[in-house]
Phi, psi and omega in degrees: 000137183273169184297319178295327176294321178295320176302315181298311186303311182303322175299312177302315183295323180291322178292317177300325181289324181289325173295323177293316181296330180286326176286324183254119181302140178296139173272142177294142179058033184242129181272148178301147179240160178273149181245137184239125180243146173284165182292330178296313181295322181297319179295316181297324177293321180295322177291324175298316180291339181272343184289147171280156179291142180274144179279158181290153180293148175243135182293149183286336177235157182290319184201160176231149169261116185276317181209157178226124179247109188251137176228120190234139179233133181254127178218128182048256185256001186232161171232135185231144181209165176237128180250134177246112184248132177238145179183201185211136171274126186262337178256153179283158178090196184268127188232152175268131185235122177280132185250297184220164176220136179067035180235162173247112186263133174273321180207155178214137182210158177225113179059038175084003177247152179304143183262126177279138184230151172239141181244117180237099184071244177255005185254140176257130179233140179257146170258116179235139182275157181209180359281161171149158180289164182218161174215124184238148182234121181241137173255128189228154181209150178205151179279158179272151174246130185246136171227170186301117174090001182200165176226153181201164173211159181256126185253118175291138181240120178303152176279062178263168177297317175229146182222116182241148179220144173235123187245127177253111183251145179285149179074183184257086185281123185278328182230115176242133185233149171240139178286330178216126179127180182229119176283123184259340182200142176216128181212164182247125181224119181054042175083008178236155183258124176249124177239135176245133185215158171249131187253166177271120189291144175080355179239142178289147182233127177277127176246121176227159185201171172295144187300305180051225185291340183281347183280144178283164183293126182291164179290141184297125179215138181299135180239123184239128182225151171241148186220145174232126180241112176259110193244136172248123181252120178247129181262107178272189178288328183224001184210163174246120180255139180231127175236112187248128172259112184261117178242118185252127178246123182268119176271324185211148178085178182228087178292132173277322182237153175226128179266140177236123180270126182263144177290149185290146175090003185248151174251128178291120182261325178194157179213133178213168180174150184288335178255014177273129174265306176219160173229123181270106178263012177293334181275009182286351176300323177260011174084015182240136176244129184262124178253130180254128183260152185282327184233098180294337180286349180295144182270351185217139182223138173232141179221147174246114185249130179242130183228163173203157176208155180269166170219176192280350180089173185059217174284138177206165174248130182239118171255106191227148173261184186220154180300141183217165177239101190297333190268003182268151178286330181215134179227125168244151181202167180222145182233129173239138187242127172229161185215152178271127177090191182267116182230148167250117187246129176229133179214138180258148180290135178199159176052045179075014181257128185235144178286139179230163173286143188299335179287349180270356181300156172301142183296326175298320180288323179291327177292342181280333186283146179237000182226160177305137182277125184274317184206159185216144183219158175226145182208161169233113191288140173250220179293328180272129177298154182290143180209165183203141179248123183245141168246113184248125178247117181264133178250155179292135181293138178242147181292148176236159178291131176282337175197153174207164181243134172297319179203165171224140180242118189243132177232126184237126173258121178255129176265165177301334181277359179090357178287145181232129177247115187237136175243128180242125178242124182239141169262110190255145167238115186238134181250321183211006185273133182276322186226153171258114179270128185241125170257107185282155171299157178308132176085003183256150180218144180284137181246344176195156180211141176230140179234115177059043175080357182241146181295145179228157186247109179290154179243131177270124176242181183294324185251024170139186180257135187248132179250122187293148181240158171268146182238156179305142177099340182268299171210316190296142174254353184193205183292150174216166186261144174227126182225149173209154182240131180229156183239132181238124182272114181250197181266133179304152178294142170257196185291321174203160184164195183236151171218156181236126179247143184222143169261154186287163176276133179235143188269036173220142177299139179239128185301308182205137175254121175253122186235131175238123179249123181251111187247158181298152185291341181283358179232143176259123190231134174222148179278129181247336188202167175136180183252034179245166176246133177292143181306318183300319179293322175301315180302322177297317180295321178295322178299318176298319178296322180292321174304317183291318186291342179299338178296336183261358180086076186274035175283168183298139178083005183263167180286132178294155175283164183294337181291344179291347173061031178265162178262155176303143178086004182251144172236118178251161176191181177214146180241133178224165175267185184300331184274357184088003176284144183288145178251118179259153179078016176284134179271119181254120180244128179253126177239108179249038181085263183280350179226161174210159181222159175222136173227158175240127180296150182275194184291334178263012178083001185274160173209162184220135172240118183248161180063036181282136183283160176285156179118184179285141183209167180226133178242128183236135178251132183221131180210134180302132182093352178240155179285145176301140170233138183214155182222140178235133179193174182257124181262133187239026178074355175278137186303143181228150178252119180232108183251148178239131171252119196251142181255159180290138182290161185272074178224156181283120183211157177256124179240121178261123182242131173250144182277142171198161187292156182296320183299311180298324179293321178293324180290318177302314180301320181295324184263004183288130176290153184277177179291331177300318175298311180300319180298317180290327178297315179296321177296319181296327184282331184218353188246315183290146182279045179221167175241116186212129175269095181280152179288137179265340177233139177178193179240148180254139176238124186244138181222163181225142176219114182272155181041079182262123188231092173053051175215161181279147169264124188229134170220138178250133183251156172233122185241166175203135176297137182288000000 
């Protein structure tokens, strides 16, 4: 090591020693000591001594905005707000901090002092000293922009880390929208709408909503509207309910609001419509409700207004008005009146209101009704609002039949073993009854049942057998047939004796029961007792009645005399051949355009069609082997007698005629079985699910019982073997 180097090392050691001596207090009676360093430590110290001093660190940006809290209030045609910005200046000295772009600032301050600002184009920049935190307050304002149906303004958003805004809007705004950002809360306080949202920092956001009260008054422009008001009035037991369908057509202009004048004495229960935004019922003190629509440019608006008012009940007089639109150029309307229970309604025409047929009512008004419409009116409003005075007389409700049968045809085949096979066919008119309850004679059971031409399954109950029925709204549009066949195991015939035959009890009234009993030819039978009338006695009475009815002209299609005891809407008749003999089993078909009916003639050739609609119709009679016979006429609900005389058809057939005396022929004609017996014999031979040897030869005994109401039909016989 050279001498200069040694000299430097000595100097370093001396300085190091002095430093150690300065840090460590001298100990008494202690002599200086030498310090020994390794060459590595010595070199490290030399490197540290030779390095230049480092400059202090500089922040990458002059300042940052941490958060922005914006509060905006909208009044009339302007939006004003206060922005509170917080952040920190990172560099020392005076720094430029970007605040807003594209905004109009009213004032700016920092800690209560004016804030120096620079405006470069549309950007606002603040000059802030640093380093250190800061808090700025900016006052901002902007005009509102109006378009049809909405108002809006553009809100500048500072480039802060987070940006939150609270917007105070006038009125109860249903829909507030932001072009950028997320609405976190919306509430209505004291008639104003408060909206809280989080915004996208650094980008301007458009805020828009329905104009409502914030919109300026539009330029005066004529508005022309036409209105149709369809009103349904329901007379309840203790109240009057009114539902009005208001249809407004805009001819000119863009109405923002539509006024509806309500009748006095009614309370508004609801109002709805697809274009309805709000309804101001505050004006109901003077009977007016103001409806605000969402789209004034729409050409048509519909509203449904519901009202109600009490009444004293029972019979009452009602002087009522109806909803109207005072601002329309023309108003037309229809009124339908329905009532709960049995009412007699009288109303006089007045103030341009005219009575119309209920079938002329608007379809929309008919669809609103749930009860039979009692009366209907049409009007066109002039200067005086439409009104009506009603006198409603209420009657006590009376019970009605749930179901009834016009007639019943019963056919019984009696075997030599005493067994009886009976078929009962009814023509039923049903309103609400679900089942036909049948109480069979002891030991009898049903083997088949048909309802309206289709097979049905009876149900056995504790109080009888039930046959299902069809009800209105399911399928039937009028009367239909119900038939059932039952088998009764009786006592075998002796040489002579007595026997009793019974028809089942049915839980619906039957207008008339016709019963034919067919017994084997090997027995002589005569009726001795019972609650029935023999057909021969009935025919004698009918012949007397026909002689009397000839005074009225009993040709086909004429009105029946009062003595015929027929009901309105019924067509009765009889079918015979050229010789005057009754034809049973003839199919009678009624064609009334939209509806049709079918009936089968009974053993005496008679038939009944009930519930026949008014208007032109055609009735046709058809029987195999005979030519078709038909009649066409206009039916007006008056009972009619319609008879058919049928001729042999133009077909190739063989007719065998055997000679016999007139007395024998007359006797044979009286004992000849009807077509019902022949049909039941065929069914028993190959259709019914039973085995029974029915007689092929025998005699028929025919009986009639009128008006059977839940009771048995009974006949007692006395027989003797031939």
